[in-house]
N, C-alpha and C positions, 0 to 999 in steps of 0.2 A: 527417502524412506519409501519402501514399496507399499502400494495400496493393497489392503487385504480384500479378498472377495467378500461381498456382502452376504450375510445370512438373512433368512426371513426376519429374524429378530432385529438385525441391524437395519433392514429396510423399513420395518415398522418404526424403529427409533428415528430414522431419518425423516420419515413422514411427520412424526410427532414434532421433531425439532424444527422442520420447515414451517409448520403451523405456529410454533412458538416464536420463531424468528419473525414471521409476518405480524404476529400480535405485538411483539416488542417494537418492531419498526413503527407500527401505528401508535403505540404508546409513547415512543420517543418523539414522534411528530407532535403529539398532544402534551408531552412532558407529564404523563400521569403514571410514572413507574411506582409499583409497590415494591419497596426495596427487598424484602426477604424473598418473596416468590420470584421476582425478576432476577435477583442475584443467583438464585438456584437455577433458573432457566439459562442464564448466561454462562454459568459454570458448566452445565450440560452441553451447551453449544460449543464452548471452548474445547471441551474434551472431545467432542465429535470432530471438530476441525483438526485438532492435534492428531487424532487417530487416522482420519480418512484423507486429509489433505496433506498432512505432513508439515504443516507450518509450526514454527516455534512460538512460544508465548510472546516474545518480543514483537514478532510480525503481527500477531493477532492484536496486541495492544495498540500498535501503531495504526493498523487498519481501522480499529475502533475510533481512534482519534480522527483519522481521515473521514470516517463516516459522520462523526459529530460535526466536523467542519462543513461537510456537504450540507447537512441539515441547517446549520447556521446560514450558509450562503442562500439556500432556497428560501428560508424564512425572510432574509433581508431583501433579496432581489427577485424572488419568485423563480419559477422554472424558466431558464433562458434557452432560446432557440436562435442562436446567432450564427452568422456565416463563419466558416472556418478561417478564411483569410490566409491560407497557406498556399504553397506552390510557387513556381516561378524561378527563373534563372538565378536571381540574386540569392534566394534561399538555398538553391542547390550549391552554389559556390560557397556560401557560408557553411553549409553542412560538410562539404569536402574539406574546408579549412579547419573546422572544429575537429573532424575525424583525424586529420593530420597532426594537429596540436596534441590531441589525446594520445595518439600512437607514439609521438615523439617523447611526450612526458613520461609515459610508461617505459619506453625503451631506455630513457635516462634514469629510470627508477625514481622519478619525481611525480608520478601520476597521483591524482587526487580525485575525490568524488566530484569536485568542481569540474574537472576535465571530462569525466564520464557524463555528468548531467548536461553540461553544455553541448556535448556531442549529440546526446539523445534529443535534446530540445531542438537543436539545429536540424537534425534529420527529420523530426516531426514537422518543423516549419517548411521544409523543402517538399513535403509530400502533398500532392493534390488528390490522389486517389483516396476515397473515404475509408476503404477497408485497410489499406496500408497505413493511412494516418492513424486510424484507431489502434493498430498494432504498435506504431511508434509511440503513441501517447501512453499505452500500457507500459511500454519500456521506460518512459520518462517516470511514470508513477512508481514502478518497481525500483528504479535507481534511487528515487527520493525516499522511499520506504527503507531501503538498505542503508542509506546515509543516516536517516534518523536512528535506526537501530545501532549503527556504529557509534553515534553520539551518545546514545543511552548506555551502551556498554562502557564507554570511557568514563561517563559520570559515575556509573556503578562501581567501576574499578577504583576510581579516586576515593569514593566513599569507603570502600572496603579497605583500601590502603590506609586511609585516615584512621579507621577504627582499629586496624592492626597496630598502628603506631601508638595509639592512645592506650591500648589494652595490652 
């Protein structure tokens, strides 16, 4: 979806939504959401993302779940500043192997999300440069989100099929 040029009205809305997102993030951290007002703000935020970023509702819902999990992790463990532990010849060999297995699986028309995710994780583990590692980890997250969306579509399709058969 092509991004529309922002008008002054759109820019004003973006600024207001950014303030609302910041407030909601703070409220989520304190778990003090006011359901009607916050649902209205979340609906506005969702509409903004759909319009300007081009993400579908399934992606947004999945990313909201990822965000909730990140909050749970921070609450449980606090903010973590751990070493990366990546890089090295062993990981580079593993990444090359994972890439080869993924390519072979898709060539044989047997490729799965497992193949893609393992390849992306292996590539991330092989990377020692922080900028490149960050890029690889974003790719890992994107594949994981796509996989969750695929699972959700299958579940929805089975529910729809079951309702069609019943009615």
